[in-house]
Steps between C-alpha positions, in 0.01 A plus 500: 500500500805295589333413829178402316698279261685328781166433681366355176807271463462389860134412450581307187770312690262416780236403260747243339585363843137440588424345157802267524408397857139426393625288202742312727223431746259384215752258341658384838843641409695492823207497737283226655202565720473137626517477882538227743425474867828431657559367864809383691510219748812354672517140567146403401332265744769534770507710818801593694857559399707270284849473345330474155320782332244456223336805379172452295405780264137435384394704202123444425354613171146472347511128423858383600764521767868535497701359786853625551689319775825624625721303742845454626506128565763330280591821298294815454225390258194665348223249403234629260176316461202593279151368566180554307292561819480802745449240784822308494706484821845384605547208731832426688571185692721672758607178671648378162628849413707522792635148484709315241180388320432828328399351166136573410439686833359811312191484290249743343142369536310390313781354296262483192497882486874535449569598143874585513784511739867589496781587742800731506790414725791720604763239575856647503695830513824499313794729581780535266819712465465716198856593384406511127487805277306312226124498571442171326751325744409672824313192630780262405724611785545275799183430703494466879291222652137605456270600765233227508171653622392170618762541789367845604322576823193719423320738720132479571286662236255623755739775601472665161143406382299810394139409416415849377795550271481123401877446568719287704887461516698187561855548626769248588866418532706185504731390782816622326384858493586710795330806366260596231180331364317393194135609460215432263204740517180383343216731387153403383270719282133536471504666159719631225764754586864594530734460796605846630865385550749443229501316269127575519386173351143484359277243671154361481251334735643159379858566637710551795835675530812387674783735602826318573741686728861421611587737783809527712642153397882490535635432148777245455709726268575869412320450168200286586179477296187286559271288301166336587367166384136495399327163448165457341310165540223408262327209319701292257231600243634854522828665419687795645606767257725790572404833312624854464275771385655838391341835492599863409327624830697534825237731658449292826851364524760740372760361260340149491343408172411130539305255709614141557266216600486131552163369369332154509315399196355172348757299311474550117205730542398860431268498804522796741760513771417315807725669760807721506780665684571841371767762598698795366869453461594745778585489866563766753788559740317700772164460672382851371673506167548792256594442134869469575421203742385270232714221360429270199396139529562201281336157496595163354290320241235267658653171569382165337242319705630392837370255772298728741646523843295329776481802721253704712174607359551342155538149659210580738258580215615285211584198723599177335419629150787748518750237378299371208271775382700809540822658386717805618675770305771725650609866426777674672476877531836674570509865624754740363742497208873584468553872538219529747557548881528173694267389768772613750431873405172512694441149652147516357327339207127490396326342204132460422309232310136458412350144528158430362246290315391552149672736259738751645422873502635704207624854540365756259551879463323711750232757376754778582764355272254420229368850516843645465565267198171602336555865552859485400442305181147612426564880523745526215278284277201710587696823420598361167141405423363840606781683326451312174122559505566867563733528204258319266213732614717809425608378165144418406379845620756690280362331169257729318159359401408441133719455195833657470536767223673400175756747367 
């Protein structure tokens, strides 16, 4: 009998799981069946080797195309362009791109099909000496001169380009570094899913993921920490807004209960989000981390509007309009807090960020967690209901029919 009862409870639990999964799929809770045809092309329209690498990720949908362009010229930059046609294409004037006349050398044709464009730039790496014991003042310690990524020498992307996995890795170092390197790994996606590596960011077909890695770089103190400067460039008609979303669920990223994001929206409007950078406030101190290798991150508020830097792919695409029609916003993401091991402990640091168009993905409880919650909360309520009904039936059964005798 006990075995039978256990099998019945298991069947009920599996039924709840399948029911919740079906409801989630029907209402779109946490899943998205939309797919794009994604292809990778290095240096479009150019043959032979070059000291400049431009990776074109083309994601074609039913009636539109997303163009993600990743390049190292100037500073590492991801340019995002949304067009309303599946036939749009990227054109690069390589003679101008490789000269000092880079402005306007990159276009998406036909220009009339472009509906929205933005760029994310990774411009500086800060190193600071963290002697503080107060978390709120950890970043106020003395800073070393920053590593300007504009001064780095970057390796050829062709060495790491993987057409089947839809990934590529850009690595470089500056002249003052005798060892170590800084890398950005970009991943493109055909559909909704979740990265298998921590922090297991949720992605869609409208996004790309960047993994930032500092590996083997010699620190300039015994208590060094690093921070990365992220710049977003968008139209002056739009504003950058920094947001933090909290949750009670840490199923996919243990001990992390929030998601941070920098979104671009219309000024004074409730219109949907246009583009975003999204990350979880956690970094990792080893290449194959376990839970103990995680370290918290912090980020600064989004800066007031800044003049956009005239660099790389941003200048190549926006051209002369960059100065008048666009603005930049900056966020600094620092890795580690007082009390956590310093960079010196392992000589390795990785952090992941999702960059995309439209509204950012939103985490939700998995069917397994929802099933456990339903069974855990629903079973006691069901027992109370059944028990109350049983007591009522027993009491009614004990009453004798007809009139009671009068003594």
